[in-house]
PyMOL Python script that loads the backbone (N, CA, C, O; Angstrom):
from pymol import cmd

cmd.read_pdbstr("""\
ATOM      1  N   UNK A   1      18.833 -17.066   8.224  1.00  0.00           N
ATOM      2  CA  UNK A   1      18.477 -18.460   8.477  1.00  0.00           C
ATOM      3  C   UNK A   1      17.151 -18.782   7.801  1.00  0.00           C
ATOM      4  O   UNK A   1      16.241 -17.954   7.750  1.00  0.00           O
ATOM      5  N   UNK A   2      17.068 -19.973   7.297  1.00  0.00           N
ATOM      6  CA  UNK A   2      15.844 -20.428   6.648  1.00  0.00           C
ATOM      7  C   UNK A   2      14.929 -21.127   7.643  1.00  0.00           C
ATOM      8  O   UNK A   2      15.381 -21.722   8.621  1.00  0.00           O
ATOM      9  N   UNK A   3      13.641 -21.039   7.368  1.00  0.00           N
ATOM     10  CA  UNK A   3      12.652 -21.810   8.119  1.00  0.00           C
ATOM     11  C   UNK A   3      12.703 -23.243   7.609  1.00  0.00           C
ATOM     12  O   UNK A   3      12.765 -23.480   6.403  1.00  0.00           O
ATOM     13  N   UNK A   4      12.677 -24.202   8.540  1.00  0.00           N
ATOM     14  CA  UNK A   4      12.662 -25.617   8.169  1.00  0.00           C
ATOM     15  C   UNK A   4      11.483 -26.299   8.848  1.00  0.00           C
ATOM     16  O   UNK A   4      10.882 -25.757   9.776  1.00  0.00           O
ATOM     17  N   UNK A   5      11.164 -27.495   8.371  1.00  0.00           N
ATOM     18  CA  UNK A   5      10.043 -28.261   8.944  1.00  0.00           C
ATOM     19  C   UNK A   5      10.335 -28.712  10.366  1.00  0.00           C
ATOM     20  O   UNK A   5       9.410 -29.025  11.116  1.00  0.00           O
ATOM     21  N   UNK A   6      11.597 -28.749  10.746  1.00  0.00           N
ATOM     22  CA  UNK A   6      11.974 -29.219  12.079  1.00  0.00           C
ATOM     23  C   UNK A   6      11.870 -28.131  13.144  1.00  0.00           C
ATOM     24  O   UNK A   6      11.911 -28.431  14.337  1.00  0.00           O
ATOM     25  N   UNK A   7      11.736 -26.883  12.730  1.00  0.00           N
ATOM     26  CA  UNK A   7      11.649 -25.767  13.684  1.00  0.00           C
ATOM     27  C   UNK A   7      10.279 -25.754  14.348  1.00  0.00           C
ATOM     28  O   UNK A   7       9.283 -26.152  13.743  1.00  0.00           O
ATOM     29  N   UNK A   8      10.233 -25.297  15.595  1.00  0.00           N
ATOM     30  CA  UNK A   8       8.936 -25.189  16.259  1.00  0.00           C
ATOM     31  C   UNK A   8       8.184 -23.975  15.710  1.00  0.00           C
ATOM     32  O   UNK A   8       8.787 -22.964  15.349  1.00  0.00           O
ATOM     33  N   UNK A   9       6.881 -24.095  15.657  1.00  0.00           N
ATOM     34  CA  UNK A   9       6.036 -23.004  15.178  1.00  0.00           C
ATOM     35  C   UNK A   9       6.256 -21.773  16.052  1.00  0.00           C
ATOM     36  O   UNK A   9       6.359 -20.654  15.549  1.00  0.00           O
ATOM     37  N   UNK A  10       6.327 -21.986  17.342  1.00  0.00           N
ATOM     38  CA  UNK A  10       6.538 -20.897  18.295  1.00  0.00           C
ATOM     39  C   UNK A  10       7.839 -20.146  17.991  1.00  0.00           C
ATOM     40  O   UNK A  10       7.858 -18.915  17.970  1.00  0.00           O
ATOM     41  N   UNK A  11       8.910 -20.883  17.760  1.00  0.00           N
ATOM     42  CA  UNK A  11      10.201 -20.258  17.471  1.00  0.00           C
ATOM     43  C   UNK A  11      10.163 -19.472  16.160  1.00  0.00           C
ATOM     44  O   UNK A  11      10.726 -18.381  16.068  1.00  0.00           O
ATOM     45  N   UNK A  12       9.504 -20.024  15.160  1.00  0.00           N
ATOM     46  CA  UNK A  12       9.407 -19.333  13.869  1.00  0.00           C
ATOM     47  C   UNK A  12       8.691 -18.003  14.040  1.00  0.00           C
ATOM     48  O   UNK A  12       9.170 -16.973  13.565  1.00  0.00           O
ATOM     49  N   UNK A  13       7.553 -18.017  14.712  1.00  0.00           N
ATOM     50  CA  UNK A  13       6.761 -16.792  14.883  1.00  0.00           C
ATOM     51  C   UNK A  13       7.504 -15.777  15.746  1.00  0.00           C
ATOM     52  O   UNK A  13       7.455 -14.577  15.476  1.00  0.00           O
ATOM     53  N   UNK A  14       8.189 -16.254  16.780  1.00  0.00           N
ATOM     54  CA  UNK A  14       8.942 -15.324  17.632  1.00  0.00           C
ATOM     55  C   UNK A  14      10.105 -14.682  16.884  1.00  0.00           C
ATOM     56  O   UNK A  14      10.363 -13.488  17.035  1.00  0.00           O
ATOM     57  N   UNK A  15      10.800 -15.469  16.084  1.00  0.00           N
ATOM     58  CA  UNK A  15      11.966 -14.960  15.365  1.00  0.00           C
ATOM     59  C   UNK A  15      11.569 -14.146  14.139  1.00  0.00           C
ATOM     60  O   UNK A  15      12.216 -13.155  13.801  1.00  0.00           O
ATOM     61  N   UNK A  16      10.499 -14.578  13.480  1.00  0.00           N
ATOM     62  CA  UNK A  16      10.045 -13.939  12.242  1.00  0.00           C
ATOM     63  C   UNK A  16       8.550 -13.603  12.336  1.00  0.00           C
ATOM     64  O   UNK A  16       7.729 -14.291  11.730  1.00  0.00           O
ATOM     65  N   UNK A  17       8.193 -12.562  13.082  1.00  0.00           N
ATOM     66  CA  UNK A  17       6.760 -12.241  13.247  1.00  0.00           C
ATOM     67  C   UNK A  17       6.039 -11.951  11.929  1.00  0.00           C
ATOM     68  O   UNK A  17       4.814 -12.049  11.855  1.00  0.00           O
ATOM     69  N   UNK A  18       6.792 -11.597  10.898  1.00  0.00           N
ATOM     70  CA  UNK A  18       6.178 -11.325   9.602  1.00  0.00           C
ATOM     71  C   UNK A  18       5.601 -12.590   8.961  1.00  0.00           C
ATOM     72  O   UNK A  18       4.889 -12.506   7.960  1.00  0.00           O
ATOM     73  N   UNK A  19       5.904 -13.759   9.531  1.00  0.00           N
ATOM     74  CA  UNK A  19       5.376 -15.008   8.979  1.00  0.00           C
ATOM     75  C   UNK A  19       3.942 -15.295   9.433  1.00  0.00           C
ATOM     76  O   UNK A  19       3.301 -16.205   8.906  1.00  0.00           O
ATOM     77  N   UNK A  20       3.440 -14.541  10.389  1.00  0.00           N
ATOM     78  CA  UNK A  20       2.086 -14.798  10.906  1.00  0.00           C
ATOM     79  C   UNK A  20       1.063 -14.796   9.786  1.00  0.00           C
ATOM     80  O   UNK A  20       0.196 -15.668   9.742  1.00  0.00           O
ATOM     81  N   UNK A  21       1.147 -13.833   8.881  1.00  0.00           N
ATOM     82  CA  UNK A  21       0.183 -13.770   7.769  1.00  0.00           C
ATOM     83  C   UNK A  21       0.251 -15.022   6.897  1.00  0.00           C
ATOM     84  O   UNK A  21      -0.775 -15.489   6.404  1.00  0.00           O
ATOM     85  N   UNK A  22       1.438 -15.563   6.707  1.00  0.00           N
ATOM     86  CA  UNK A  22       1.596 -16.769   5.888  1.00  0.00           C
ATOM     87  C   UNK A  22       0.921 -17.954   6.581  1.00  0.00           C
ATOM     88  O   UNK A  22       0.211 -18.729   5.940  1.00  0.00           O
ATOM     89  N   UNK A  23       1.145 -18.093   7.886  1.00  0.00           N
ATOM     90  CA  UNK A  23       0.474 -19.161   8.632  1.00  0.00           C
ATOM     91  C   UNK A  23      -1.042 -19.020   8.509  1.00  0.00           C
ATOM     92  O   UNK A  23      -1.739 -20.009   8.284  1.00  0.00           O
ATOM     93  N   UNK A  24      -1.553 -17.804   8.656  1.00  0.00           N
ATOM     94  CA  UNK A  24      -2.999 -17.568   8.577  1.00  0.00           C
ATOM     95  C   UNK A  24      -3.547 -17.926   7.194  1.00  0.00           C
ATOM     96  O   UNK A  24      -4.615 -18.530   7.088  1.00  0.00           O
ATOM     97  N   UNK A  25      -2.829 -17.560   6.146  1.00  0.00           N
ATOM     98  CA  UNK A  25      -3.274 -17.870   4.786  1.00  0.00           C
ATOM     99  C   UNK A  25      -3.334 -19.370   4.537  1.00  0.00           C
ATOM    100  O   UNK A  25      -4.119 -19.837   3.712  1.00  0.00           O
ATOM    101  N   UNK A  26      -2.513 -20.115   5.245  1.00  0.00           N
ATOM    102  CA  UNK A  26      -2.497 -21.571   5.105  1.00  0.00           C
ATOM    103  C   UNK A  26      -3.486 -22.249   6.057  1.00  0.00           C
ATOM    104  O   UNK A  26      -3.584 -23.476   6.076  1.00  0.00           O
ATOM    105  N   UNK A  27      -4.214 -21.464   6.840  1.00  0.00           N
ATOM    106  CA  UNK A  27      -5.218 -22.035   7.731  1.00  0.00           C
ATOM    107  C   UNK A  27      -4.704 -22.425   9.103  1.00  0.00           C
ATOM    108  O   UNK A  27      -5.353 -23.189   9.817  1.00  0.00           O
ATOM    109  N   UNK A  28      -3.552 -21.912   9.474  1.00  0.00           N
ATOM    110  CA  UNK A  28      -2.989 -22.209  10.791  1.00  0.00           C
ATOM    111  C   UNK A  28      -3.133 -20.972  11.676  1.00  0.00           C
ATOM    112  O   UNK A  28      -2.176 -20.229  11.893  1.00  0.00           O
ATOM    113  N   UNK A  29      -4.344 -20.769  12.178  1.00  0.00           N
ATOM    114  CA  UNK A  29      -4.624 -19.607  13.002  1.00  0.00           C
ATOM    115  C   UNK A  29      -4.406 -19.841  14.478  1.00  0.00           C
ATOM    116  O   UNK A  29      -4.707 -18.970  15.293  1.00  0.00           O
ATOM    117  N   UNK A  30      -3.894 -20.988  14.832  1.00  0.00           N
ATOM    118  CA  UNK A  30      -3.751 -21.332  16.249  1.00  0.00           C
ATOM    119  C   UNK A  30      -2.325 -21.115  16.738  1.00  0.00           C
ATOM    120  O   UNK A  30      -1.809 -21.914  17.519  1.00  0.00           O
ATOM    121  N   UNK A  31      -1.696 -20.059  16.293  1.00  0.00           N
ATOM    122  CA  UNK A  31      -0.288 -19.828  16.609  1.00  0.00           C
ATOM    123  C   UNK A  31      -0.037 -19.636  18.105  1.00  0.00           C
ATOM    124  O   UNK A  31       1.076 -19.859  18.583  1.00  0.00           O
ATOM    125  N   UNK A  32      -1.045 -19.232  18.827  1.00  0.00           N
ATOM    126  CA  UNK A  32      -0.872 -19.031  20.259  1.00  0.00           C
ATOM    127  C   UNK A  32      -1.264 -20.238  21.095  1.00  0.00           C
ATOM    128  O   UNK A  32      -1.199 -20.186  22.323  1.00  0.00           O
ATOM    129  N   UNK A  33      -1.670 -21.321  20.449  1.00  0.00           N
ATOM    130  CA  UNK A  33      -2.116 -22.489  21.211  1.00  0.00           C
ATOM    131  C   UNK A  33      -0.920 -23.211  21.834  1.00  0.00           C
ATOM    132  O   UNK A  33       0.221 -23.018  21.411  1.00  0.00           O
ATOM    133  N   UNK A  34      -1.185 -24.022  22.817  1.00  0.00           N
ATOM    134  CA  UNK A  34      -0.126 -24.731  23.535  1.00  0.00           C
ATOM    135  C   UNK A  34       0.677 -25.637  22.610  1.00  0.00           C
ATOM    136  O   UNK A  34       1.889 -25.769  22.778  1.00  0.00           O
ATOM    137  N   UNK A  35       0.029 -26.254  21.650  1.00  0.00           N
ATOM    138  CA  UNK A  35       0.718 -27.168  20.741  1.00  0.00           C
ATOM    139  C   UNK A  35       1.785 -26.447  19.923  1.00  0.00           C
ATOM    140  O   UNK A  35       2.795 -27.052  19.564  1.00  0.00           O
ATOM    141  N   UNK A  36       1.580 -25.171  19.625  1.00  0.00           N
ATOM    142  CA  UNK A  36       2.554 -24.412  18.831  1.00  0.00           C
ATOM    143  C   UNK A  36       3.894 -24.297  19.545  1.00  0.00           C
ATOM    144  O   UNK A  36       4.918 -24.057  18.905  1.00  0.00           O
ATOM    145  N   UNK A  37       3.897 -24.463  20.845  1.00  0.00           N
ATOM    146  CA  UNK A  37       5.139 -24.357  21.616  1.00  0.00           C
ATOM    147  C   UNK A  37       6.012 -25.604  21.477  1.00  0.00           C
ATOM    148  O   UNK A  37       7.238 -25.513  21.534  1.00  0.00           O
ATOM    149  N   UNK A  38       5.385 -26.769  21.295  1.00  0.00           N
ATOM    150  CA  UNK A  38       6.183 -27.994  21.246  1.00  0.00           C
ATOM    151  C   UNK A  38       6.119 -28.732  19.916  1.00  0.00           C
ATOM    152  O   UNK A  38       6.953 -29.599  19.654  1.00  0.00           O
ATOM    153  N   UNK A  39       5.148 -28.404  19.074  1.00  0.00           N
ATOM    154  CA  UNK A  39       5.074 -29.051  17.760  1.00  0.00           C
ATOM    155  C   UNK A  39       6.046 -28.390  16.796  1.00  0.00           C
ATOM    156  O   UNK A  39       6.220 -27.171  16.800  1.00  0.00           O
ATOM    157  N   UNK A  40       6.673 -29.218  15.970  1.00  0.00           N
ATOM    158  CA  UNK A  40       7.467 -28.593  14.915  1.00  0.00           C
ATOM    159  C   UNK A  40       6.537 -28.279  13.741  1.00  0.00           C
ATOM    160  O   UNK A  40       5.370 -28.670  13.736  1.00  0.00           O
ATOM    161  N   UNK A  41       7.061 -27.585  12.775  1.00  0.00           N
ATOM    162  CA  UNK A  41       6.247 -27.135  11.649  1.00  0.00           C
ATOM    163  C   UNK A  41       5.594 -28.295  10.911  1.00  0.00           C
ATOM    164  O   UNK A  41       4.423 -28.216  10.540  1.00  0.00           O
ATOM    165  N   UNK A  42       6.341 -29.369  10.698  1.00  0.00           N
ATOM    166  CA  UNK A  42       5.800 -30.530   9.984  1.00  0.00           C
ATOM    167  C   UNK A  42       4.627 -31.145  10.747  1.00  0.00           C
ATOM    168  O   UNK A  42       3.616 -31.507  10.144  1.00  0.00           O
ATOM    169  N   UNK A  43       4.755 -31.264  12.056  1.00  0.00           N
ATOM    170  CA  UNK A  43       3.683 -31.837  12.880  1.00  0.00           C
ATOM    171  C   UNK A  43       2.440 -30.950  12.857  1.00  0.00           C
ATOM    172  O   UNK A  43       1.322 -31.446  12.720  1.00  0.00           O
ATOM    173  N   UNK A  44       2.636 -29.652  12.989  1.00  0.00           N
ATOM    174  CA  UNK A  44       1.507 -28.723  12.963  1.00  0.00           C
ATOM    175  C   UNK A  44       0.802 -28.738  11.623  1.00  0.00           C
ATOM    176  O   UNK A  44      -0.427 -28.727  11.563  1.00  0.00           O
ATOM    177  N   UNK A  45       1.574 -28.761  10.549  1.00  0.00           N
ATOM    178  CA  UNK A  45       0.979 -28.796   9.215  1.00  0.00           C
ATOM    179  C   UNK A  45       0.183 -30.075   9.015  1.00  0.00           C
ATOM    180  O   UNK A  45      -0.925 -30.045   8.480  1.00  0.00           O
ATOM    181  N   UNK A  46       0.746 -31.197   9.444  1.00  0.00           N
ATOM    182  CA  UNK A  46       0.049 -32.470   9.307  1.00  0.00           C
ATOM    183  C   UNK A  46      -1.266 -32.467  10.093  1.00  0.00           C
ATOM    184  O   UNK A  46      -2.278 -32.972   9.609  1.00  0.00           O
ATOM    185  N   UNK A  47      -1.252 -31.911  11.281  1.00  0.00           N
ATOM    186  CA  UNK A  47      -2.457 -31.855  12.112  1.00  0.00           C
ATOM    187  C   UNK A  47      -3.564 -31.037  11.453  1.00  0.00           C
ATOM    188  O   UNK A  47      -4.747 -31.253  11.716  1.00  0.00           O
ATOM    189  N   UNK A  48      -3.170 -30.096  10.595  1.00  0.00           N
ATOM    190  CA  UNK A  48      -4.145 -29.233   9.931  1.00  0.00           C
ATOM    191  C   UNK A  48      -4.388 -29.639   8.480  1.00  0.00           C
ATOM    192  O   UNK A  48      -5.131 -28.967   7.763  1.00  0.00           O
ATOM    193  N   UNK A  49      -3.768 -30.732   8.047  1.00  0.00           N
ATOM    194  CA  UNK A  49      -3.950 -31.188   6.670  1.00  0.00           C
ATOM    195  C   UNK A  49      -3.323 -30.263   5.647  1.00  0.00           C
ATOM    196  O   UNK A  49      -3.833 -30.111   4.537  1.00  0.00           O
ATOM    197  N   UNK A  50      -2.210 -29.644   6.026  1.00  0.00           N
ATOM    198  CA  UNK A  50      -1.536 -28.675   5.173  1.00  0.00           C
ATOM    199  C   UNK A  50      -0.253 -29.297   4.627  1.00  0.00           C
ATOM    200  O   UNK A  50       0.428 -30.047   5.326  1.00  0.00           O
ATOM    201  N   UNK A  51       0.066 -28.983   3.392  1.00  0.00           N
ATOM    202  CA  UNK A  51       1.306 -29.444   2.763  1.00  0.00           C
ATOM    203  C   UNK A  51       2.477 -28.701   3.410  1.00  0.00           C
ATOM    204  O   UNK A  51       2.655 -27.506   3.175  1.00  0.00           O
ATOM    205  N   UNK A  52       3.265 -29.393   4.212  1.00  0.00           N
ATOM    206  CA  UNK A  52       4.367 -28.777   4.952  1.00  0.00           C
ATOM    207  C   UNK A  52       5.422 -28.191   4.020  1.00  0.00           C
ATOM    208  O   UNK A  52       5.987 -27.136   4.307  1.00  0.00           O
ATOM    209  N   UNK A  53       5.688 -28.867   2.913  1.00  0.00           N
ATOM    210  CA  UNK A  53       6.699 -28.361   1.981  1.00  0.00           C
ATOM    211  C   UNK A  53       6.275 -27.030   1.368  1.00  0.00           C
ATOM    212  O   UNK A  53       7.089 -26.116   1.238  1.00  0.00           O
ATOM    213  N   UNK A  54       5.016 -26.923   0.997  1.00  0.00           N
ATOM    214  CA  UNK A  54       4.492 -25.671   0.428  1.00  0.00           C
ATOM    215  C   UNK A  54       4.506 -24.569   1.484  1.00  0.00           C
ATOM    216  O   UNK A  54       4.835 -23.421   1.182  1.00  0.00           O
ATOM    217  N   UNK A  55       4.152 -24.912   2.713  1.00  0.00           N
ATOM    218  CA  UNK A  55       4.160 -23.930   3.797  1.00  0.00           C
ATOM    219  C   UNK A  55       5.578 -23.407   4.023  1.00  0.00           C
ATOM    220  O   UNK A  55       5.779 -22.198   4.137  1.00  0.00           O
ATOM    221  N   UNK A  56       6.557 -24.302   4.089  1.00  0.00           N
ATOM    222  CA  UNK A  56       7.954 -23.894   4.273  1.00  0.00           C
ATOM    223  C   UNK A  56       8.401 -22.992   3.117  1.00  0.00           C
ATOM    224  O   UNK A  56       9.071 -21.981   3.328  1.00  0.00           O
ATOM    225  N   UNK A  57       8.021 -23.372   1.908  1.00  0.00           N
ATOM    226  CA  UNK A  57       8.369 -22.561   0.734  1.00  0.00           C
ATOM    227  C   UNK A  57       7.800 -21.152   0.857  1.00  0.00           C
ATOM    228  O   UNK A  57       8.507 -20.172   0.623  1.00  0.00           O
ATOM    229  N   UNK A  58       6.526 -21.048   1.224  1.00  0.00           N
ATOM    230  CA  UNK A  58       5.879 -19.743   1.348  1.00  0.00           C
ATOM    231  C   UNK A  58       6.452 -18.929   2.510  1.00  0.00           C
ATOM    232  O   UNK A  58       6.594 -17.711   2.402  1.00  0.00           O
ATOM    233  N   UNK A  59       6.779 -19.592   3.612  1.00  0.00           N
ATOM    234  CA  UNK A  59       7.372 -18.884   4.753  1.00  0.00           C
ATOM    235  C   UNK A  59       8.726 -18.303   4.370  1.00  0.00           C
ATOM    236  O   UNK A  59       9.015 -17.147   4.678  1.00  0.00           O
ATOM    237  N   UNK A  60       9.548 -19.087   3.709  1.00  0.00           N
ATOM    238  CA  UNK A  60      10.871 -18.593   3.312  1.00  0.00           C
ATOM    239  C   UNK A  60      10.786 -17.521   2.249  1.00  0.00           C
ATOM    240  O   UNK A  60      11.597 -16.595   2.234  1.00  0.00           O
ATOM    241  N   UNK A  61       9.811 -17.634   1.356  1.00  0.00           N
ATOM    242  CA  UNK A  61       9.611 -16.579   0.344  1.00  0.00           C
ATOM    243  C   UNK A  61       9.246 -15.283   1.049  1.00  0.00           C
ATOM    244  O   UNK A  61       9.707 -14.211   0.655  1.00  0.00           O
ATOM    245  N   UNK A  62       8.430 -15.367   2.079  1.00  0.00           N
ATOM    246  CA  UNK A  62       8.026 -14.176   2.835  1.00  0.00           C
ATOM    247  C   UNK A  62       9.226 -13.508   3.498  1.00  0.00           C
ATOM    248  O   UNK A  62       9.265 -12.284   3.620  1.00  0.00           O
ATOM    249  N   UNK A  63      10.198 -14.296   3.925  1.00  0.00           N
ATOM    250  CA  UNK A  63      11.393 -13.742   4.572  1.00  0.00           C
ATOM    251  C   UNK A  63      12.261 -12.966   3.592  1.00  0.00           C
ATOM    252  O   UNK A  63      13.003 -12.068   3.990  1.00  0.00           O
ATOM    253  N   UNK A  64      12.170 -13.308   2.318  1.00  0.00           N
ATOM    254  CA  UNK A  64      12.961 -12.616   1.290  1.00  0.00           C
ATOM    255  C   UNK A  64      12.329 -11.306   0.863  1.00  0.00           C
ATOM    256  O   UNK A  64      13.017 -10.384   0.426  1.00  0.00           O
ATOM    257  N   UNK A  65      11.006 -11.232   0.995  1.00  0.00           N
ATOM    258  CA  UNK A  65      10.270 -10.023   0.532  1.00  0.00           C
ATOM    259  C   UNK A  65      10.558  -8.818   1.404  1.00  0.00           C
ATOM    260  O   UNK A  65      10.028  -7.735   1.156  1.00  0.00           O
TER     261      UNK A  65
END
""", "prot")
cmd.dss("prot")
cmd.show_as("cartoon", "prot")
cmd.util.cbc("prot")
cmd.orient("prot")
């Protein structure tokens, strides 16, 4: 399964723990915060001023490695 912008950050990290490093490299170090449980990836990226499309691309690339 691919990571999408509609998935919750919490679900992505739980299902694919190897993505934590990718989130950190993009400046999203708050993976354990309450917002990560209900925000989807697009919302979290927007809150941090991060390009959601680039983040999704990097997360999915990490899943292939």
